[in-house]
N, CA, C and O of each residue as an XYZ file, in Angstrom:
780
protein
N     -55.784     37.054    107.886
C     -55.397     37.311    106.495
C     -56.060     36.278    105.581
O     -56.109     35.093    105.910
N     -56.565     36.731    104.439
C     -57.231     35.824    103.502
C     -56.224     34.924    102.809
O     -55.061     35.290    102.637
N     -56.680     33.745    102.415
C     -55.822     32.834    101.668
C     -55.949     33.142    100.189
O     -57.045     33.090     99.631
N     -54.835     33.461     99.555
C     -54.845     33.874     98.149
C     -54.754     32.645     97.247
O     -53.731     32.394     96.611
N     -55.847     31.890     97.209
C     -55.905     30.646     96.438
C     -56.805     30.803     95.216
O     -57.244     31.910     94.905
N     -57.079     29.704     94.529
C     -57.916     29.731     93.325
C     -59.293     30.330     93.613
O     -59.786     31.144     92.832
N     -59.917     29.937     94.723
C     -61.246     30.454     95.069
C     -61.220     31.965     95.256
O     -62.119     32.673     94.802
N     -60.184     32.448     95.926
C     -60.053     33.893     96.156
C     -59.995     34.638     94.828
O     -60.711     35.620     94.635
N     -59.139     34.171     93.906
C     -58.972     34.897     92.645
C     -60.186     34.743     91.744
O     -60.549     35.690     91.047
N     -60.820     33.587     91.737
C     -62.064     33.443     90.976
C     -63.117     34.421     91.497
O     -63.827     35.049     90.712
N     -63.214     34.547     92.806
C     -64.166     35.478     93.409
C     -63.865     36.903     92.979
O     -64.778     37.645     92.615
N     -62.591     37.300     93.016
C     -62.239     38.659     92.600
C     -62.646     38.915     91.151
O     -63.168     39.983     90.832
N     -62.407     37.931     90.267
C     -62.802     38.114     88.863
C     -64.316     38.104     88.711
O     -64.864     38.901     87.949
N     -64.990     37.225     89.415
C     -66.461     37.163     89.338
C     -67.105     38.464     89.801
O     -68.117     38.893     89.248
N     -66.519     39.083     90.808
C     -67.064     40.328     91.375
C     -66.518     41.575     90.676
O     -66.835     42.699     91.064
N     -65.706     41.372     89.657
C     -65.076     42.481     88.915
C     -64.268     43.385     89.843
O     -64.212     44.599     89.647
N     -63.643     42.783     90.854
C     -62.742     43.513     91.754
C     -61.335     43.390     91.192
O     -60.456     42.758     91.777
N     -61.155     44.022     90.029
C     -59.918     43.874     89.266
C     -59.382     45.246     88.852
O     -59.202     45.534     87.669
N     -59.137     46.071     89.851
C     -58.668     47.433     89.577
C     -57.348     47.491     88.837
O     -57.021     48.510     88.230
N     -56.581     46.402     88.880
C     -55.288     46.357     88.185
C     -55.459     46.149     86.682
O     -54.529     46.381     85.909
N     -56.644     45.715     86.275
C     -56.879     45.330     84.881
C     -57.107     46.574     84.025
O     -58.124     47.254     84.162
N     -56.155     46.863     83.144
C     -56.235     48.064     82.302
C     -57.168     47.878     81.102
O     -57.492     48.850     80.420
N     -57.602     46.646     80.840
C     -58.505     46.387     79.720
C     -57.796     46.203     78.387
O     -58.437     45.925     77.374
N     -56.491     46.356     78.385
C     -55.682     46.190     77.172
C     -54.212     46.137     77.588
O     -53.868     46.395     78.741
N     -53.367     45.801     76.637
C     -51.931     45.818     76.926
C     -51.512     47.249     77.262
O     -51.985     48.201     76.642
N     -50.622     47.396     78.246
C     -50.188     48.737     78.623
C     -48.966     49.149     77.791
O     -48.244     48.307     77.258
N     -48.761     50.441     77.700
C     -47.739     51.004     76.818
C     -46.325     50.482     77.062
O     -45.643     50.143     76.094
N     -45.844     50.398     78.325
C     -44.452     49.948     78.493
C     -44.186     48.566     77.900
O     -43.151     48.353     77.268
N     -45.111     47.623     78.097
C     -44.889     46.282     77.558
C     -45.110     46.239     76.049
O     -44.381     45.544     75.340
N     -46.088     46.960     75.556
C     -46.318     47.005     74.106
C     -45.057     47.518     73.400
O     -44.621     46.938     72.406
N     -44.481     48.591     73.908
C     -43.290     49.162     73.276
C     -42.091     48.217     73.399
O     -41.263     48.149     72.490
N     -41.995     47.499     74.500
C     -40.923     46.513     74.632
C     -41.112     45.394     73.613
O     -40.166     45.017     72.921
N     -42.320     44.865     73.520
C     -42.582     43.772     72.576
C     -42.336     44.206     71.137
O     -41.825     43.429     70.331
N     -42.696     45.435     70.814
C     -42.561     45.926     69.438
C     -41.111     45.984     68.967
O     -40.860     45.997     67.762
N     -40.157     46.017     69.887
C     -38.757     46.077     69.462
C     -38.079     44.702     69.496
O     -36.893     44.594     69.187
N     -38.819     43.656     69.867
C     -38.242     42.303     69.871
C     -38.157     41.766     68.450
O     -39.143     41.801     67.714
N     -36.993     41.270     68.062
C     -36.818     40.745     66.714
C     -37.089     39.255     66.596
O     -37.604     38.799     65.575
N     -36.748     38.493     67.624
C     -36.872     37.035     67.579
C     -38.240     36.597     68.076
O     -38.528     36.679     69.270
N     -39.078     36.136     67.166
C     -40.433     35.733     67.538
C     -40.514     34.265     67.953
O     -41.601     33.742     68.197
N     -39.357     33.604     68.033
C     -39.326     32.195     68.438
C     -38.929     32.014     69.910
O     -38.803     30.881     70.376
N     -38.733     33.093     70.631
C     -38.352     32.948     72.037
C     -39.516     32.379     72.849
O     -40.686     32.615     72.547
N     -39.157     31.623     73.887
C     -40.141     31.042     74.806
C     -40.450     32.083     75.882
O     -39.561     32.534     76.604
N     -41.733     32.456     75.975
C     -42.159     33.503     76.905
C     -43.204     32.932     77.860
O     -44.138     32.250     77.438
N     -43.037     33.216     79.140
C     -44.032     32.855     80.152
C     -44.605     34.122     80.756
O     -43.870     35.042     81.116
N     -45.929     34.161     80.863
C     -46.599     35.273     81.550
C     -47.342     34.685     82.747
O     -48.467     34.207     82.602
N     -46.715     34.717     83.940
C     -47.376     34.147     85.118
C     -48.366     35.123     85.744
O     -48.195     36.339     85.655
N     -49.402     34.577     86.376
C     -50.423     35.436     86.963
C     -50.994     36.347     85.902
O     -51.201     37.538     86.136
N     -51.250     35.780     84.724
C     -51.537     36.570     83.521
C     -52.889     37.259     83.538
O     -53.103     38.212     82.788
N     -53.811     36.794     84.385
C     -55.136     37.414     84.394
C     -55.778     37.336     83.020
O     -55.825     36.263     82.419
N     -56.269     38.449     82.522
C     -56.913     38.471     81.206
C     -55.915     38.409     80.049
O     -56.312     38.329     78.887
N     -54.656     38.445     80.361
C     -53.566     38.126     79.420
C     -53.597     38.928     78.122
O     -53.426     38.373     77.037
N     -53.813     40.217     78.240
C     -53.783     41.075     77.044
C     -52.400     41.042     76.392
O     -52.277     41.174     75.175
N     -51.367     40.864     77.210
C     -49.996     40.799     76.695
C     -49.813     39.575     75.803
O     -49.222     39.656     74.726
N     -50.332     38.436     76.274
C     -50.232     37.200     75.487
C     -51.030     37.313     74.196
O     -50.583     36.864     73.141
N     -52.189     37.903     74.280
C     -53.029     38.097     73.091
C     -52.302     38.963     72.066
O     -52.304     38.653     70.874
N     -51.679     40.051     72.530
C     -50.946     40.954     71.640
C     -49.769     40.230     70.990
O     -49.567     40.326     69.780
N     -49.002     39.513     71.792
C     -47.852     38.778     71.257
C     -48.304     37.747     70.228
O     -47.709     37.634     69.156
N     -49.341     37.005     70.547
C     -49.861     35.974     69.641
C     -50.310     36.589     68.308
O     -50.022     36.052     67.239
N     -51.009     37.706     68.389
C     -51.479     38.384     67.178
C     -50.323     38.904     66.337
O     -50.473     39.134     65.137
N     -49.168     39.089     66.970
C     -48.003     39.631     66.268
C     -46.953     38.574     65.954
O     -45.782     38.894     65.750
N     -47.380     37.305     65.917
C     -46.525     36.247     65.398
C     -45.618     35.541     66.382
O     -44.789     34.728     65.974
N     -45.749     35.827     67.657
C     -44.961     35.105     68.655
C     -45.683     33.786     68.943
O     -46.809     33.783     69.441
N     -45.027     32.673     68.627
C     -45.683     31.366     68.663
C     -45.431     30.589     69.950
O     -46.056     29.553     70.177
N     -44.543     31.065     70.777
C     -44.154     30.294     71.964
C     -44.434     31.073     73.246
O     -43.576     31.197     74.120
N     -45.638     31.587     73.334
C     -46.074     32.346     74.499
C     -46.907     31.424     75.381
O     -47.799     30.725     74.902
N     -46.605     31.432     76.666
C     -47.323     30.598     77.630
C     -48.010     31.491     78.658
O     -47.412     32.418     79.204
N     -49.283     31.185     78.906
C     -50.108     31.917     79.858
C     -50.312     31.035     81.081
O     -50.675     29.866     80.955
N     -50.081     31.590     82.256
C     -50.276     30.837     83.496
C     -51.111     31.659     84.462
O     -50.828     32.834     84.696
N     -52.141     31.035     85.021
C     -52.913     31.685     86.076
C     -53.578     30.627     86.940
O     -53.980     29.572     86.450
N     -53.689     30.914     88.213
C     -54.334     30.003     89.156
C     -55.854     30.016     89.005
O     -56.525     29.067     89.409
N     -56.398     31.082     88.428
C     -57.848     31.207     88.234
C     -58.281     30.497     86.952
O     -57.857     30.861     85.855
N     -59.118     29.494     87.104
C     -59.624     28.820     85.914
C     -60.599     29.705     85.139
O     -60.785     29.512     83.938
N     -61.224     30.677     85.817
C     -62.159     31.598     85.154
C     -61.449     32.393     84.055
O     -61.931     32.469     82.925
N     -60.309     32.978     84.396
C     -59.634     33.820     83.396
C     -59.001     32.992     82.294
O     -58.915     33.449     81.154
N     -58.557     31.784     82.608
C     -58.018     30.912     81.559
C     -59.126     30.581     80.563
O     -58.911     30.629     79.352
N     -60.303     30.247     81.073
C     -61.449     29.919     80.205
C     -61.855     31.140     79.366
O     -62.112     31.013     78.169
N     -61.912     32.306     79.986
C     -62.280     33.528     79.263
C     -61.256     33.853     78.182
O     -61.616     34.280     77.084
N     -59.987     33.651     78.494
C     -58.936     33.891     77.500
C     -59.092     32.933     76.322
O     -58.963     33.345     75.169
N     -59.367     31.670     76.599
C     -59.577     30.681     75.531
C     -60.728     31.092     74.622
O     -60.635     30.978     73.400
N     -61.805     31.567     75.220
C     -62.973     31.976     74.437
C     -62.669     33.209     73.589
O     -63.179     33.344     72.477
N     -61.847     34.095     74.113
C     -61.518     35.343     73.411
C     -60.507     35.123     72.293
O     -60.548     35.808     71.272
N     -59.595     34.164     72.485
C     -58.521     33.923     71.523
C     -58.519     32.432     71.171
O     -57.622     31.693     71.577
N     -59.516     32.006     70.424
C     -59.724     30.566     70.197
C     -58.642     29.900     69.360
O     -58.617     28.673     69.266
N     -57.740     30.676     68.746
C     -56.651     30.060     67.980
C     -55.342     29.996     68.778
O     -54.311     29.588     68.243
N     -55.381     30.396     70.047
C     -54.199     30.313     70.907
C     -54.000     28.845     71.293
O     -54.968     28.185     71.671
N     -52.774     28.315     71.209
C     -52.562     26.891     71.486
C     -52.932     26.518     72.930
O     -52.390     27.079     73.882
N     -53.853     25.573     73.075
C     -54.315     25.189     74.413
C     -53.186     24.592     75.256
O     -53.217     24.673     76.484
N     -52.201     24.001     74.605
C     -51.058     23.435     75.344
C     -50.218     24.523     76.008
O     -49.388     24.227     76.867
N     -50.428     25.777     75.616
C     -49.676     26.893     76.188
C     -50.467     27.621     77.279
O     -50.063     28.687     77.743
N     -51.586     27.038     77.678
C     -52.391     27.593     78.766
C     -52.206     26.722     79.997
O     -52.444     25.515     79.954
N     -51.785     27.332     81.083
C     -51.465     26.593     82.303
C     -52.303     27.121     83.460
O     -52.065     28.218     83.963
N     -53.289     26.326     83.875
C     -54.137     26.692     85.007
C     -53.568     26.015     86.255
O     -53.985     24.922     86.639
N     -52.603     26.698     86.873
C     -51.936     26.115     88.033
C     -51.274     27.206     88.861
O     -51.226     28.375     88.480
N     -50.773     26.778     89.997
C     -50.004     27.652     90.874
C     -48.623     27.865     90.238
O     -47.978     26.910     89.808
N     -48.193     29.089     90.186
C     -46.884     29.440     89.617
C     -45.757     28.597     90.220
O     -44.858     28.155     89.505
N     -45.808     28.381     91.518
C     -44.722     27.683     92.195
C     -44.698     26.189     91.885
O     -43.716     25.515     92.198
N     -45.748     25.665     91.282
C     -45.790     24.258     90.855
C     -45.399     24.082     89.386
O     -45.206     22.957     88.924
N     -45.285     25.179     88.664
C     -45.055     25.116     87.213
C     -43.646     24.626     86.894
O     -42.679     24.931     87.592
N     -43.571     23.855     85.811
C     -42.284     23.387     85.289
C     -42.163     23.864     83.847
O     -43.146     23.870     83.106
N     -40.976     24.257     83.455
C     -40.762     24.710     82.085
C     -39.408     25.378     81.974
O     -38.658     25.464     82.947
N     -39.107     25.850     80.775
C     -37.833     26.509     80.505
C     -38.081     27.638     79.513
O     -38.537     27.404     78.394
N     -37.780     28.853     79.929
C     -38.167     30.027     79.157
C     -36.995     30.983     78.948
O     -36.029     31.003     79.711
N     -37.123     31.775     77.878
C     -36.155     32.839     77.609
C     -36.515     34.119     78.353
O     -35.644     34.861     78.808
N     -37.826     34.362     78.467
C     -38.320     35.600     79.084
C     -39.534     35.288     79.954
O     -40.414     34.521     79.565
N     -39.563     35.892     81.125
C     -40.759     35.901     81.968
C     -41.243     37.338     82.016
O     -40.481     38.254     82.323
N     -42.521     37.524     81.709
C     -43.119     38.863     81.711
C     -43.805     39.097     83.049
O     -44.645     38.307     83.482
N     -43.438     40.184     83.688
C     -44.034     40.558     84.978
C     -44.980     41.733     84.777
O     -44.570     42.836     84.417
N     -46.266     41.461     85.022
C     -47.275     42.513     84.901
C     -48.371     42.238     85.921
O     -49.282     41.452     85.664
N     -48.282     42.876     87.061
C     -49.251     42.797     88.165
C     -49.368     41.416     88.814
O     -50.357     41.148     89.496
N     -48.393     40.541     88.621
C     -48.411     39.261     89.329
C     -47.656     39.359     90.655
O     -48.165     38.948     91.697
N     -46.460     39.898     90.608
C     -45.630     40.030     91.804
C     -46.388     40.744     92.923
O     -46.317     40.333     94.081
N     -47.107     41.804     92.584
C     -47.823     42.590     93.593
C     -49.055     41.861     94.134
O     -49.643     42.288     95.128
N     -49.445     40.764     93.481
C     -50.597     39.985     93.933
C     -50.188     38.856     94.874
O     -51.040     38.223     95.498
N     -48.887     38.605     94.975
C     -48.386     37.570     95.879
C     -48.194     38.144     97.280
O     -47.831     39.308     97.448
N     -48.447     37.302     98.279
C     -48.149     37.739     99.637
C     -46.665     38.098     99.711
O     -45.828     37.364     99.187
N     -46.330     39.215    100.354
C     -44.926     39.643    100.409
C     -43.965     38.571    100.925
O     -42.795     38.560    100.542
N     -44.435     37.684    101.776
C     -43.544     36.633    102.295
C     -43.102     35.661    101.194
O     -42.166     34.887    101.397
N     -43.767     35.693    100.027
C     -43.423     34.812     98.916
C     -42.469     35.459     97.905
O     -42.124     34.846     96.895
N     -42.052     36.676     98.172
C     -41.254     37.398     97.178
C     -39.892     36.751     96.918
O     -39.443     36.704     95.772
N     -39.243     36.261     97.945
C     -37.962     35.579     97.733
C     -38.158     34.297     96.926
O     -37.352     33.966     96.056
N     -39.244     33.582     97.231
C     -39.548     32.355     96.492
C     -39.865     32.671     95.026
O     -39.511     31.897     94.137
N     -40.530     33.804     94.770
C     -40.812     34.239     93.396
C     -39.502     34.466     92.638
O     -39.343     34.002     91.509
N     -38.573     35.180     93.264
C     -37.285     35.450     92.629
C     -36.583     34.142     92.285
O     -36.055     33.988     91.183
N     -36.576     33.207     93.220
C     -35.922     31.918     92.999
C     -36.630     31.118     91.906
O     -35.978     30.493     91.069
N     -37.972     31.137     91.913
C     -38.728     30.369     90.915
C     -38.488     30.935     89.518
O     -38.336     30.170     88.566
N     -38.451     32.243     89.381
C     -38.132     32.844     88.074
C     -36.758     32.379     87.615
O     -36.579     32.009     86.455
N     -35.798     32.398     88.515
C     -34.445     31.935     88.193
C     -34.479     30.494     87.692
O     -33.848     30.168     86.686
N     -35.218     29.632     88.396
C     -35.290     28.211     88.033
C     -35.960     27.982     86.679
O     -35.600     27.051     85.959
N     -36.926     28.821     86.333
C     -37.677     28.642     85.085
C     -36.974     29.215     83.859
O     -37.330     28.896     82.725
N     -35.982     30.057     84.091
C     -35.321     30.725     82.969
C     -34.111     29.944     82.473
O     -33.370     29.345     83.252
N     -33.931     29.969     81.155
C     -32.737     29.408     80.528
C     -31.536     30.294     80.869
O     -31.724     31.419     81.332
N     -30.307     29.816     80.651
C     -29.138     30.680     80.861
C     -29.285     31.992     80.076
O     -29.625     31.982     78.893
N     -29.030     33.099     80.740
C     -29.176     34.410     80.110
C     -30.607     34.892     80.022
O     -30.870     35.955     79.460
N     -31.539     34.124     80.571
C     -32.962     34.497     80.529
C     -33.243     35.763     81.320
O     -32.454     36.171     82.171
N     -34.381     36.375     81.023
C     -34.703     37.678     81.602
C     -36.112     37.716     82.198
O     -37.031     37.055     81.716
N     -36.247     38.501     83.247
C     -37.558     38.922     83.745
C     -37.721     40.359     83.283
O     -36.908     41.226     83.604
N     -38.786     40.600     82.524
C     -39.056     41.938     81.978
C     -40.450     42.358     82.440
O     -41.382     41.555     82.421
N     -40.587     43.597     82.849
C     -41.938     44.048     83.182
C     -41.963     45.241     84.096
O     -41.092     46.110     84.057
N     -42.998     45.259     84.930
C     -43.283     46.425     85.754
C     -43.549     46.015     87.189
O     -44.193     44.999     87.452
N     -43.043     46.822     88.117
C     -43.303     46.641     89.543
C     -43.764     47.977     90.114
O     -43.332     49.039     89.668
N     -44.636     47.909     91.096
C     -45.084     49.140     91.749
C     -43.935     49.798     92.505
O     -43.175     49.123     93.199
N     -43.812     51.082     92.373
C     -42.911     51.897     93.187
C     -43.792     52.748     94.087
O     -43.768     53.978     94.049
N     -44.579     52.033     94.909
C     -45.647     52.685     95.654
C     -46.098     51.724     96.747
O     -46.167     50.518     96.514
N     -46.402     52.230     97.918
C     -46.945     51.402     99.008
C     -48.453     51.604     99.074
O     -48.939     52.734     99.049
N     -49.182     50.506     99.159
C     -50.641     50.583     99.210
C     -51.182     50.516    100.635
O     -52.272     51.021    100.903
N     -50.434     49.897    101.557
C     -50.870     49.816    102.948
C     -52.135     49.014    103.133
O     -52.972     49.355    103.969
N     -52.286     47.940    102.354
C     -53.489     47.116    102.426
C     -53.120     45.708    102.869
O     -51.985     45.264    102.696
N     -54.109     45.005    103.449
C     -53.861     43.613    103.823
C     -54.334     42.652    102.730
O     -54.338     41.436    102.920
N     -54.730     43.210    101.586
C     -55.083     42.408    100.411
C     -54.335     42.973     99.210
O     -53.935     44.138     99.219
N     -54.143     42.155     98.176
C     -53.455     42.656     96.980
C     -54.197     43.837     96.364
O     -55.419     43.932     96.472
N     -53.448     44.745     95.712
C     -52.019     44.682     95.428
C     -51.163     45.133     96.606
O     -51.553     45.976     97.413
N     -49.966     44.525     96.665
C     -48.974     44.903     97.649
C     -47.880     45.679     96.924
O     -47.374     45.239     95.892
N     -47.529     46.812     97.463
C     -46.530     47.659     96.809
C     -45.121     47.366     97.279
O     -44.844     46.317     97.861
N     -44.240     48.310     97.014
C     -42.850     48.154     97.394
C     -42.009     49.278     96.833
O     -42.527     50.288     96.359
N     -40.693     49.086     96.896
C     -39.769     50.134     96.456
C     -38.581     49.521     95.725
O     -38.315     48.324     95.835
N     -37.881     50.355     94.986
C     -36.709     49.918     94.232
C     -35.638     49.342     95.150
O     -34.975     48.369     94.790
N     -35.461     49.924     96.319
C     -34.440     49.435     97.259
C     -34.760     48.005     97.667
O     -33.881     47.144     97.660
N     -36.009     47.751     98.019
C     -36.435     46.391     98.393
C     -36.237     45.427     97.231
O     -35.675     44.346     97.406
N     -36.698     45.815     96.048
C     -36.631     44.928     94.889
C     -35.181     44.614     94.508
O     -34.851     43.479     94.165
N     -34.330     45.629     94.573
C     -32.930     45.422     94.214
C     -32.287     44.364     95.108
O     -31.595     43.471     94.621
N     -32.517     44.468     96.412
C     -31.920     43.489     97.334
C     -32.535     42.102     97.136
O     -31.858     41.091     97.319
N     -33.789     42.055     96.772
C     -34.497     40.794     96.574
C     -34.026     40.068     95.311
O     -33.777     38.863     95.341
N     -33.907     40.789     94.225
C     -33.599     40.156     92.942
C     -32.103     39.992     92.674
O     -31.711     39.111     91.909
N     -31.272     40.815     93.282
C     -29.841     40.762     92.970
C     -29.189     39.453     93.417
O     -28.063     39.160     93.014
N     -29.867     38.674     94.232
C     -29.364     37.354     94.636
C     -29.265     36.425     93.421
O     -28.304     35.666     93.293
N     -30.264     36.488     92.532
C     -30.340     35.571     91.392
C     -30.165     36.247     90.034
O     -30.014     35.569     89.017
N     -30.186     37.579     90.013
C     -30.205     38.303     88.744
C     -29.256     39.491     88.763
O     -28.990     40.076     89.813
N     -28.752     39.835     87.585
C     -28.125     41.136     87.387
C     -29.253     42.120     87.119
O     -30.032     41.933     86.184
N     -29.344     43.155     87.923
C     -30.403     44.143     87.739
C     -29.939     45.108     86.657
O     -29.296     46.119     86.937
N     -30.279     44.774     85.417
C     -29.844     45.552     84.261
C     -30.599     46.878     84.168
O     -30.048     47.899     83.755
N     -31.875     46.836     84.564
C     -32.686     48.052     84.502
C     -33.752     47.998     85.591
O     -34.451     46.995     85.734
N     -33.869     49.058     86.341
C     -34.947     49.234     87.309
C     -35.118     50.736     87.469
O     -34.483     51.374     88.308
N     -35.989     51.271     86.643
C     -36.136     52.727     86.614
C     -37.597     53.103     86.444
O     -38.409     52.320     85.950
N     -37.907     54.311     86.861
C     -39.275     54.798     86.738
C     -39.705     54.707     85.274
O     -39.024     55.220     84.386
N     -40.824     54.059     85.033
C     -41.321     53.918     83.658
C     -41.722     55.295     83.129
O     -42.496     56.015     83.760
N     -41.188     55.642     81.974
C     -41.476     56.959     81.382
C     -42.778     56.955     80.584
O     -43.315     58.012     80.250
N     -43.283     55.745     80.279
C     -44.448     55.640     79.392
C     -45.598     54.874     80.036
O     -46.351     54.183     79.350
N     -45.730     54.997     81.351
C     -46.831     54.352     82.062
C     -48.174     54.876     81.575
O     -48.274     55.995     81.071
N     -49.206     54.049     81.732
C     -50.551     54.560     81.476
C     -50.881     55.578     82.573
O     -50.305     55.528     83.659
N     -51.793     56.485     82.294
C     -52.030     57.633     83.170
C     -52.287     57.260     84.638
O     -51.699     57.887     85.519
N     -53.141     56.265     84.943
C     -53.392     55.966     86.358
C     -52.158     55.470     87.126
O     -52.139     55.504     88.356
N     -51.140     55.014     86.406
C     -49.949     54.466     87.056
C     -48.726     55.363     86.925
O     -47.647     55.025     87.413
N     -48.891     56.492     86.275
C     -47.753     57.388     86.009
C     -47.040     57.775     87.302
O     -47.664     58.177     88.284
N     -45.716     57.641     87.273
C     -44.897     58.009     88.417
C     -44.907     56.993     89.544
O     -44.303     57.220     90.592
N     -45.601     55.853     89.333
C     -45.724     54.880     90.424
C     -45.271     53.475     90.041
O     -45.472     52.532     90.807
N     -44.661     53.322     88.863
C     -44.200     51.978     88.516
C     -42.800     52.013     87.923
O     -42.385     52.981     87.286
N     -42.092     50.921     88.159
C     -40.717     50.759     87.696
C     -40.684     49.762     86.551
O     -41.304     48.701     86.623
N     -39.962     50.104     85.498
C     -39.713     49.136     84.428
C     -38.464     48.362     84.819
O     -37.443     48.949     85.179
N     -38.556     47.030     84.745
C     -37.429     46.191     85.156
C     -36.946     45.298     84.022
O     -37.715     44.828     83.184
N     -35.644     45.089     84.037
C     -35.009     44.085     83.189
C     -33.977     43.391     84.074
O     -32.944     43.962     84.422
N     -34.287     42.143     84.428
C     -33.444     41.355     85.306
C     -32.864     40.217     84.490
O     -33.615     39.481     83.849
N     -31.558     40.052     84.494
C     -30.891     39.027     83.691
C     -30.345     37.943     84.626
O     -29.616     38.235     85.574
N     -30.705     36.710     84.346
C     -30.313     35.584     85.187
C     -28.796     35.496     85.325
O     -28.067     35.579     84.337
N     -28.330     35.327     86.565
C     -26.905     35.091     86.810
C     -26.485     33.795     86.131
O     -27.258     32.838     86.083
N     -25.260     33.760     85.605
C     -24.712     32.511     85.045
C     -24.404     31.542     86.169
O     -23.936     30.432     85.917
């Protein structure tokens, strides 16, 4: 099995082996962001890749958005594309080493890029990074890929048992507004941190 480290992800970006990259913010997250009233919330987007979500939020007045990715290539490309984004909010590191305190963590193709054996640790790390009442919002695959490289799929039953340890599963349902290539294969989630 390959080691999913910085070199691996830089190679994938260099070779344009980024089938998960939609080239823009996807509809489910755009519509979620559009209904948020408080633009002062602290938001973390881990495994952000090209970070179209962060770019959209920043352009729409959200000032406390943090981008995290292990690939220095995508962090550099994001900086070049959005030169007014605060550099202090760019984190080129391993998610599990990150320290911070957030109101919302956005999940968009990061969970499926982690080795499945790290899924429990991901749930715990999200819990640790969130403030009381904090939320994980985003999308998870409701589909098995059967591959030994990312993306790794899964199911609602698996996710429910995994996240319910640290979160109230407020919403986990088939996304009604997925982009066409993902239609019928992704779940919109809203996980609320246990008190």
